[in-house]
N, C-alpha and C positions, 0 to 999 in steps of 0.2 A: 448202107447208104454210101458206100464207097470203100476205097482201100487206102491204107496209110500212105502209099506212094503218091496219091493225089495231093498230099500236103506239100509236095515239092514246090508248088507254085508260091506258097507263102514263105517257106523256109529258105528257098534258094533264089527266088526272083521277086517276091512281093507283088506278084501279078494276080490275075484272076479276080479282081476286085469287083465282083458282080453282086449287086444287092439282092438279086433273086436267088443266089446260091453261094454260100460261103466257100472260099477256096480250099478249105480243109474239111474232111468228112467226119461224120459221127461213126463210131464203132458200136456195133450191137454185141459187145462181148459180155459174158456173164459176170456177175459180181458176187462176191462172197457175203455171207451174213455176218461174219466177224473176221478179225485178223487171223491169219493162219496160226495154228497151234505151235507152241514151242519157241516163239520168237521172244527176244528180250523186250523190255518196255519201249514203246514207240512214241516219238514226238513227231507230229506233222508240223514242220516249222515254216510252212508256207500256205496259209489259208486266208481267203479273202472274205470280208464282210462289209456291207454298206447299208445305209438306210434304204428302205424299200424302193423309193423312187429312183435313187441313184443306181441301185442294183439292177432295176429294170432297164435303165438306160444303157448300162454296161452290157447287159445281155443282148440288147438290140444291136449294139455295136458288134459284138461277136457274131451274132446271126448274119450280119451283112458282110463282115470283113475278116472273120477269123474261122470259127468252127461252131457247130451247134452245141450249146452248153447242155449237158445231160441232166444236171441237178439244178433245179430251180426252186428255191425255198427261201423263206425269211432268214435273216442273219442268225437268230438264235437257234433255229433248226439246223443250220450248218454245223454249229459246234456240237449240238446234241447228237446229230447223225453220226459224227466220227467217234465221239466218246462212247456212245451206246454200242458201237461195234468193236470196242476194245482198244482204241487209240488212247494211250495213257495221258497225253497232254497235247494241246493244240495251241500254236502261235498264230494269232489272227491279226490282220491289218487291212487298211484301205490306203488310198492315196488321194491327195488334194490335187485335182486337175487344174485348179486356178487359185489365185490368191484370195484370201478372205474367207475360206470355208474350213480351214484346218481346225480351228477351235471347236466347231460343231461336230466335225468328224471325230475328233479326239474324245469329246464328251460322250458321243454315241458309243465308241469302242470301250471306254471305261465302264459305262453302264452295262454294256453287253456282257462283259466278263465278270462283273460283280455278282457274287453268288454262284459262280461257276469255277470252283477251285482247280479244275483241270484245263482251264483256258487262260492264256496270257495274251494281252494285246500290246501292239506297238503303236506309236503315235505317227502322225504325218504332219508335214508342213510344206508349203510351196517355197522352194529355195529362192532367196532374194526378197521375199515379201517383207513388208514393214512389221517389226515386232517378232521376227522369227525366234529370237532367243527367249522372249517372254512366252510365246506359244509353247515352246518345248519345255521350258521350266514348269509351266502349269501342267503340261501333260505328264511329265515325270513325277511331279508331286501327286498326281492322281493315280499313280501306280503303273503307268505305261512303261514298257521295258525296252525301248529302243525306238527307231524311226524307220519308216518305209519311204523310199524314194523310187519313183518310176521315171527314168530318163525319157522313155518313149512318150509317155503320156504328158509329162510335164515339160518336155522339150528343153531339158536342162542337161548339159554335159556333166560328167562326174567332176571335172576340174573347173567348173564355172565358179566365178567369184562368190556367187550366192551360196555355194555349198560350204564355204568356210565357217559360217556361223553355225550351220547344222553339224558339221563334223566336229567343230570345237565344243559344242554343247554336249554331244554324245561322248567325246573323249573325256571331257571333264567329269561326266556322270558315270563313266565306265560302262556305257551301254552301246550296243551295236547299231549300225545302219544296215538295213537290207535294201540293196540298191539294184534295180534292174538296169544294168549298164552294159549288158551284152548287146550285140548288134541285131540279133534275131530274137523272135520272129519279126521281120520287117513287114510293113504294109504301107502302101500309098495313102491309106486312110488316116495315118497319123499326120499331125500338123507340121511335122519336121522330118527330115531325112535321118532316120535312126543310124544309118551307117556312117553319116557324117559327124554325128555328135557322140557316138559311142565307140569306145575302143579300150583295150586293156592298157594302152599307154596313158590315156586320160585317168583311168583308175589309179595307176601307179603314181601319177603326179599328185593326186589327192592324198594318197597315203604318205608320200614324201613330205607334203606340207603338214600332215597330221599323223605323226608316227605312232601316237598312242591310240589312234582310232581302230576299232574292231569293225571290219567290213565284211558283209556277206553278199556274194554275187549269185543270184539265182540262175537256174538253168545251166549249171556248170560253166557259165560264161560263153555258151555257144554264140557265135561260131569261131571263137578264138581259144579253143580248148588248150592248145599247147602253152599259150601265154598265161592262162589262168592256172594251169598246173604248176608253172614256174613261180608265179606270184604266191600261190598257196604254200609253196615250199620255203619261201624266204621272207614273207611279210605277214602281218596280222590280218590275213584274208582267208575267208572261208567261202565255200561254194555250197549251193543246195542242188538237189537232184531234179527239181521240179520239171516234169514232163520229159526229161531226157533219158529216163530209164523205162519209159512206157513202150518203146519200140513202135512209136507213132510217126515220127518225122523221118523221112528217108535219109540215108547216109549217116544216121546216128544210132548205131546198135547199142543196146544197154551195156554199158561198161563204166567202171570207175578207174580203169588202168591209168596209172601215172599220178593220180591224186592222192596226197597223203590222207590216210583214213581218219586221222584226227582233225582234219579240216573239211570234212564233208557232212552235211546235214541232209536228212531225208525231208522232202517236201513235195507237195502234190499240185498246188494251184486250185485245190477244191474250193468251191464247187464248180469253178469255171473250166471244166474238163469235158472232152467229147467221148469219154470211155469210162469203164468201171472205176469206182473210187479206189479199189485195191489193186488195180492193174500194175502200177509201179511197185507197190509193196511186194507183190508176188515175184516180180522180176528181180528186185533187189535181193530178196531172200534166196533167189536161185543163182546169184553170181558166184557163189563159192568163196565168199569172204571168210577169213578166220573168225572164230566165234567172238573174240574180243573186238575185232574191227567192226563186225556187224553190229555189235551192241553200241559201239561209238556212233556209227552212222545213223542207226535207227533212232537213237534217243540220247545217248550219253553226251555227245558233243553239243547238242542243242540245250540240254539241261544245264551244262556248265556255262555256255555262252550267255544264255538269257536268265540264268539264276532260277531255274525251275525246280519244283519238287518232282521227284521221279521215283516210283516204286513199282 
C-alpha cells in the first residue's frame, strides 16, 4: 500500500491531508508470533487504550490524516495481544482531548489493568482544567503510575501555566509524565500549529521550573534529536523509541546514537501503528547495543522509572 518514503508528506511538510487517502502508507510486512528468542525482559512503555467509542474516533482520525492503523481491537485485547506474545510488561495510557473527561478515562484505565499484573496504566488530565490536582490525586490513589500529556492533541505547550499543577503533582508523587512535546509528526488536522507550541526549549523551561520532575519525551523528541540528546544527558529526562526505530519515516534511520542508554525506553505506539507489532523490536535488537545497554532499553529503564515488576 505504499512505501515508507511516502510518509515524508506528514513528517516533513504536514501536507497531503486528503480524507480519501492518509498521507502515510500501511506496510504489509510480516509479523512474528512471539518476541525474538534470547532477548532480556521487554517492557513496551508506550501503548494506547481508550473506551471503544473514543478508540473508534481516533482510528477514523488516523485513517483520514495519519496512516492506516493495522491493529483494531478493544482495549483489553490490546494488552493481551502483547503479553501473549512474550512482552513482559505493558505501560498503557490515553489522553484527555478536552476538559471534563479525565476522571472517566482514568477510571477506565484503572479498571483495564486490574487483574492484569503485567500491565500498568498512567493517568491523564487536561492541563489547566478545574480540579486538576484532585483529578491526579484520585488517579494516583487508584494505582495509576504517572501522567500522559499530548501537546498536539491538547494544544498545550510544555511550558504552559496549566502544566505547573500537573508537573508539581507528579514531582511530589515521584511519578513521571510522558509528554508528546516533539514537533512531529505534524498535521494541519490538529487544532493548533504543533511546530509553534512544541520545542525542546519549552520542555527545558518546564524542567527548570520543576527540577524534581521525571519527564519522558516520546519518539526520541523528533525532529529536535540533538537537543533531546543533550537534555537527556543533563536533566531528569528520558526518551522513548516509539516509531523512530521502525525505519518508517524518511530521514530517520533506526539509531540511538548519542542518547545515553540509561535514558531510553522501548515503546511502540501499539495498536496505532501501520506495520507489524514487532517491527521496531527486531530493529532495536539488531542495533548492536551492548548486552547491558540492550537490557536497559528494552525493559530495565522502564521498570525502574515506573516501578514495575520485571522478571
